[in-house]
C-alpha positions as CSV (number, residue, x, y, z in Angstrom):
1,X,-96.9,56.0,-1.4
2,X,-95.5,53.0,0.4
3,X,-94.9,52.3,4.0
4,X,-91.3,53.4,4.1
5,X,-90.3,55.4,7.1
6,X,-89.1,58.9,6.2
7,X,-87.8,61.9,8.0
8,X,-89.3,65.4,7.9
9,X,-88.8,68.9,9.0
10,X,-91.5,71.6,9.4
11,X,-90.5,75.1,8.4
12,X,-91.1,78.1,10.6
13,X,-93.9,80.5,9.6
14,X,-95.3,78.6,6.7
15,X,-96.2,75.2,8.0
16,X,-94.5,73.6,5.0
17,X,-93.0,70.2,5.4
18,X,-90.0,68.7,3.7
19,X,-89.9,64.9,3.5
20,X,-86.7,63.1,2.8
21,X,-85.0,59.6,3.1
22,X,-83.8,58.3,6.4
23,X,-80.2,58.2,5.2
24,X,-80.0,62.0,5.3
25,X,-79.5,63.9,8.5
26,X,-82.1,66.4,9.8
27,X,-79.3,68.8,10.4
28,X,-78.9,69.4,6.6
29,X,-82.1,71.5,6.8
30,X,-81.0,73.7,9.8
31,X,-80.7,76.8,7.6
32,X,-84.4,76.5,6.8
33,X,-85.2,77.4,10.4
34,X,-87.3,74.3,11.2
35,X,-89.7,74.4,14.2
36,X,-90.3,70.6,14.4
37,X,-88.7,67.5,13.0
38,X,-89.0,63.7,13.3
39,X,-90.1,60.7,11.3
40,X,-93.2,59.8,9.4
41,X,-95.0,57.2,7.5
42,X,-97.1,58.3,4.5
43,X,-99.9,55.8,3.8
44,X,-103.7,55.5,3.5
45,X,-104.2,59.2,2.9
46,X,-102.5,60.1,6.1
47,X,-99.1,61.2,7.2
48,X,-98.2,59.8,10.6
49,X,-95.6,62.0,12.3
50,X,-93.7,61.0,15.4
51,X,-90.3,61.1,17.2
52,X,-87.6,63.7,17.2
53,X,-84.4,64.9,15.6
54,X,-81.4,64.7,17.8
55,X,-79.2,66.5,15.4
56,X,-81.6,69.5,15.4
57,X,-82.8,69.2,19.0
58,X,-86.4,69.3,17.8
59,X,-89.4,67.1,18.4
60,X,-92.6,66.3,16.5
61,X,-95.3,68.8,17.3
62,X,-98.8,67.6,18.3
63,X,-100.3,69.1,15.1
64,X,-97.7,67.9,12.6
65,X,-99.7,64.8,11.6
66,X,-102.8,66.9,10.6
67,X,-100.8,69.7,8.9
68,X,-98.5,67.3,7.0
69,X,-101.6,65.3,5.9
70,X,-103.2,68.5,4.6
71,X,-100.1,69.3,2.6
72,X,-100.0,66.0,0.8
73,X,-103.6,64.9,0.7
74,X,-105.6,68.1,1.1
75,X,-108.2,69.5,3.5
76,X,-110.6,66.6,3.2
77,X,-108.0,64.1,4.4
78,X,-106.9,66.3,7.3
79,X,-110.5,66.5,8.6
80,X,-110.8,62.7,8.6
81,X,-108.1,62.4,11.2
């Protein structure tokens, strides 16, 4: 993947992340009951999560980077963070 900044939401109860382009609003995913939201870069076998969603009133959680990295790149990548 490239260094394009993307948005994400983390869903409640399942630690599943949905990644989407910056042109979309976080609020489009409000019915999925997100527990965190923000921005990310996906690069070098790591997902760097940061920031917050004003439209949802949610921030990035401390463990979002590790869990999102696990979702995309697997357990080995998560343990290298």
